[in-house]
C-alpha positions in Angstrom: 106.9 96.9 141.6 110.0 94.6 142.0 110.9 94.1 145.7 107.5 95.1 147.0 105.3 92.9 149.1 101.9 91.5 148.0 99.0 93.8 148.8 97.4 92.9 152.2 93.8 92.6 153.0 92.0 91.7 156.2 93.3 88.2 156.7 95.4 86.4 154.1 95.3 87.8 150.5 93.3 85.7 148.0 95.1 83.6 145.4 93.8 86.0 142.7 95.2 89.0 144.5 98.6 87.3 144.9 98.5 86.3 141.2 97.8 89.8 140.1 100.7 91.1 142.2 103.0 88.6 140.6 101.9 89.7 137.1 102.4 93.4 138.0 105.9 92.6 139.1 106.6 90.6 135.9 105.3 93.4 133.8 107.5 95.9 135.5 110.5 93.7 134.8 109.5 93.3 131.2 109.3 97.1 130.8 112.8 97.4 132.3 114.3 95.0 129.8 113.8 91.2 130.5 111.9 88.7 132.6 114.1 87.2 135.3 114.1 83.5 136.2 110.9 82.5 138.1 112.8 82.0 141.3 114.1 85.5 141.2 110.7 86.8 140.2 109.2 85.1 143.3 111.6 86.8 145.6 111.0 90.2 144.0 107.2 89.7 144.3 107.6 88.6 148.0 106.1 85.1 147.5 107.5 81.6 147.8 108.5 79.6 144.7 105.8 77.1 145.5 103.2 79.9 145.6 104.4 81.3 142.2 104.4 77.9 140.6 101.0 77.1 142.0 99.6 80.3 140.4 101.7 80.3 137.2 102.6 76.9 135.9 105.7 77.8 133.9 107.7 80.6 132.3 106.0 79.9 129.0 102.6 80.2 130.7 103.6 83.5 132.3 104.8 84.9 129.0 101.5 83.9 127.4 99.5 85.6 130.2 101.6 88.8 129.9 101.2 89.1 126.1 99.0 91.9 125.1 97.9 92.6 121.6 100.4 95.0 120.0 99.1 98.1 118.2 98.1 97.4 114.5 101.4 98.9 113.2 103.6 96.6 115.3 103.8 93.8 112.7 104.9 96.2 110.0 107.5 97.8 112.3 108.8 94.3 113.1 109.1 93.4 109.5 110.8 96.7 108.6 113.3 96.4 111.5 113.8 92.7 110.9 114.7 93.3 107.2 117.2 96.0 108.3 118.8 93.8 111.0 119.0 90.8 108.7 120.6 93.1 106.0 123.1 94.5 108.5 124.0 91.3 110.5 122.7 88.3 108.5 120.2 85.9 109.9 122.7 84.4 112.4 123.2 87.8 113.8 119.6 88.6 114.2 118.8 89.3 117.9 115.2 89.0 119.0 115.9 91.3 121.9 117.3 94.0 119.7 114.4 93.5 117.3 111.9 94.1 120.1 113.7 97.2 121.2 114.0 98.7 117.7 110.3 97.8 117.0 109.2 99.5 120.2 107.4 96.5 121.6 107.9 94.1 124.5 109.6 90.7 124.0 106.4 89.0 124.9 104.5 90.8 122.2 107.3 90.0 119.7 107.2 86.3 120.5 103.5 86.2 120.3 103.6 87.5 116.7 106.9 85.6 115.7 107.9 82.7 117.9 111.5 82.7 116.7 114.1 83.9 114.2 113.0 81.5 111.5 109.4 82.9 111.7 110.8 86.4 111.4 113.0 85.5 108.5 110.1 83.7 106.6 107.8 86.7 106.9 110.5 89.3 106.1 111.3 87.3 103.0 107.7 87.1 102.0 107.1 90.8 102.7 110.3 92.3 101.5 112.1 90.0 99.0 110.9 90.0 95.4 109.6 86.5 95.3 106.0 87.2 95.9 105.7 90.3 93.7 107.4 88.3 90.8 105.2 85.3 91.3 102.1 87.6 91.4 103.2 89.3 88.1 103.7 86.0 86.5 100.3 84.8 87.5 98.7 88.0 86.1 100.5 87.7 82.8 100.8 83.9 82.5 98.8 83.7 79.3 100.8 86.3 77.5 104.0 86.0 75.3 107.5 86.6 76.7 107.7 90.1 75.2 105.0 91.1 77.7 105.8 88.8 80.6 109.5 89.2 81.0 109.5 93.1 81.3 106.7 92.8 83.8 108.7 90.3 85.9 111.8 92.5 85.7 109.8 95.6 86.8 108.2 93.7 89.7 111.6 92.3 90.8 113.4 95.7 90.8 110.7 97.9 92.2 109.8 95.5 95.0 113.5 95.0 96.1 114.3 98.7 96.0 116.3 99.7 99.1 116.6 96.0 100.1 120.2 95.4 99.0 121.3 94.2 102.4 118.4 91.7 102.7 119.1 90.5 99.1 122.8 89.9 99.9 121.8 87.9 103.0 119.2 86.0 101.1 121.7 85.0 98.4 124.1 83.8 101.1 121.4 81.9 102.9 120.2 80.2 99.8 123.7 78.8 99.1 124.3 77.7 102.7 124.1 74.2 104.2 121.9 74.7 107.3 118.2 74.9 108.1 118.0 78.6 107.4 119.3 77.9 103.9 116.7 75.2 103.4 114.0 77.7 104.4 115.3 80.3 102.0 115.5 77.8 99.2 111.9 76.6 99.9 110.6 80.1 99.7 112.5 80.9 96.5 111.8 77.6 94.7 108.1 77.1 95.7 107.0 80.7 95.1 109.0 81.8 92.2 111.6 79.6 90.5 109.4 76.6 89.8 106.5 78.4 88.2 108.8 80.7 86.3 110.9 77.8 85.0 107.6 76.1 83.9 106.6 79.2 82.0 109.9 79.5 80.2 110.0 75.8 79.3 106.5 76.1 77.9 107.4 79.1 75.8 110.4 77.2 74.5 108.2 74.3 73.6 105.9 76.6 71.6 108.9 78.1 69.7 108.7 81.6 71.2 112.1 81.3 73.0 115.4 79.6 72.1 115.6 76.1 73.4 118.0 75.5 76.2 118.0 74.5 79.9 115.2 76.6 81.4 117.1 77.1 84.6 120.1 78.4 82.8 117.8 80.8 80.9 116.5 82.0 84.2 120.0 82.6 85.5 120.7 84.7 82.5 117.5 86.7 83.2 117.9 87.1 87.0 121.7 87.7 87.2 121.7 91.2 85.7 118.7 92.2 87.8 120.4 91.1 91.0 123.7 92.7 90.0 121.9 96.0 89.3 120.2 95.9 92.7 123.4 95.1 94.6 125.4 97.8 92.8 122.8 100.5 92.0 123.7 102.8 95.0 127.4 102.5 94.5 127.2 103.1 90.7 124.9 106.0 91.3 127.5 107.6 93.7 130.5 106.8 91.6 129.2 107.3 88.1 126.0 109.2 88.5 123.8 106.4 87.1 120.3 107.1 88.2 118.0 105.6 85.5 114.5 104.9 86.8 114.0 101.3 87.8 111.3 100.7 85.2 113.7 101.9 82.5 116.4 99.6 83.7 114.0 96.7 84.0 112.7 97.2 80.4 116.3 97.5 79.0 117.5 94.3 80.8 114.4 92.3 79.8 114.8 93.5 76.2 118.4 92.3 76.1 117.4 88.9 77.5 114.6 88.6 74.9 117.0 89.4 72.0 119.4 86.7 73.3 116.6 84.2 73.7 115.0 84.8 70.3 114.4 81.5 68.5 117.0 80.5 66.0 115.9 81.0 62.4 115.1 77.6 60.8 116.6 76.9 57.4 
């Protein structure tokens, strides 16, 4: 416990006994909120700074020693709470301390699983944003015509992003920003989804199944209505009573896009 003296045996306590006492003191402080500076921890454990640094090389080493394997559900709780916090406050407002508290784990366990905000953001985007489900749907239907592929992509996008409007708003903001977080968001969006989808659309245009135009502009015309629906679905439901199932909305928006992208009739 903080402030207690190291346990005594006949003669001087062994280094291992002193080390275990230091670790018990540190665990007690972690349970109460945060790990103090090592100098303060040495005073609370009743040992000299020299003794503490001889037994525990650094703060990082102490955190590594204290880390315990979280329960199997911890990672999912972190991702769920991380998505909620990012949706509420944006990536810049994400607090690792608050995330640990809301996930019900220690800071040491959190940092063992996710060493920083960028790691949390990357995994939240992969787990909660529609990039991976859309990429998976494209891979499953890649050899099929647009009439089969585009509705499948629309359904994957809407159903996977259900209830994630806050995260989606943050993601759109981060993608358009200038910093490292924006680069991370763009990397995930482009590598996992945009590039393979643009290649598919371009290939269908080359084969005459879709109207020829800039593939990226065609994708904007496809993605824009889906994003708008996700961002406004709850508000429109409350204000106008719109509650069409997501699959119905996906099929309708995909059908509208397919009609607009139908190849022009040749003379």
